[in-house]
N, C-alpha and C positions, 0 to 999 in steps of 0.2 A: 481502621479505614483501609480495603487492599486495594492496591493500584494495578491492572494487568495494560500488560503491553499486547496491543494488537498482534495477532500472529501473520505472517508474511500471507498468507491465502485474506487475513482480511483487508489487508492494507491496498492488495491487490483490489480487493472487491471497490475498493474503494475510490480507486484511481480511474477518471476515466480520459478516453484517447477523443478526441476530433480529428478526422479524418474528412478533406476532400476529396472528392469523388466526381472525376468529370464522364461525361461518355455514357449518361443513363438518356434513356429515350423515353422511358414511358414509367408508371409507377411498378410494372410488374419488374422493372431490372430494380429499380429499388428494393422491389420486396425479395427478390433472390439475392441481394446483396448481404440484406435484415439472416435472411435463414442460414446463408454460409457465412455467417459470423456470429450465429447464436450458436453452431453446431461447434466452435471453440468451447472448450472444457470450463466450466467457470461464467463464460461471457453471453453478456446480455449487449444489445445493441437494438438502437434506435436509427432507421434512415429515413433521411427525408429529399424526397426526392427535388422539389421547390429546390430549396437551398442547396443543393448538391452536396450535402454534410452527410457524415457519418457519425452519430455518439457512440463511443464503444465503453462498455463498462466491464472492469474484470482483468483488463489486461494493463500491465505497466507500460513504460515509456519504453523498455528493452525487449518488450512485446510486440510494438511496431509492425516492425517485419511481419509478423504472424499474419495479423490482421489485413497488411495489405496483400498477403500470397492469397488469402482468404477471398478479397474482392476482387483481386485479378483471376482467381478459379471463379469465380461468378461468373463472369462473361463482362 
């Protein structure tokens, strides 16, 4: 039996970041943030307006600043 080690890309896809996002005033804000995060290469995101949290898959902890910058660009 051969064991394979996940590639760096596979490892990133398995990692999830949880971001607290304050200042969203409506569900359209949450949708805008979700779309911006989704534009990052290899990233899927889910933003919950009620809890003011985003779950981001495909970025490692070291890439958290990239995700935060995208959220700030969303307004």
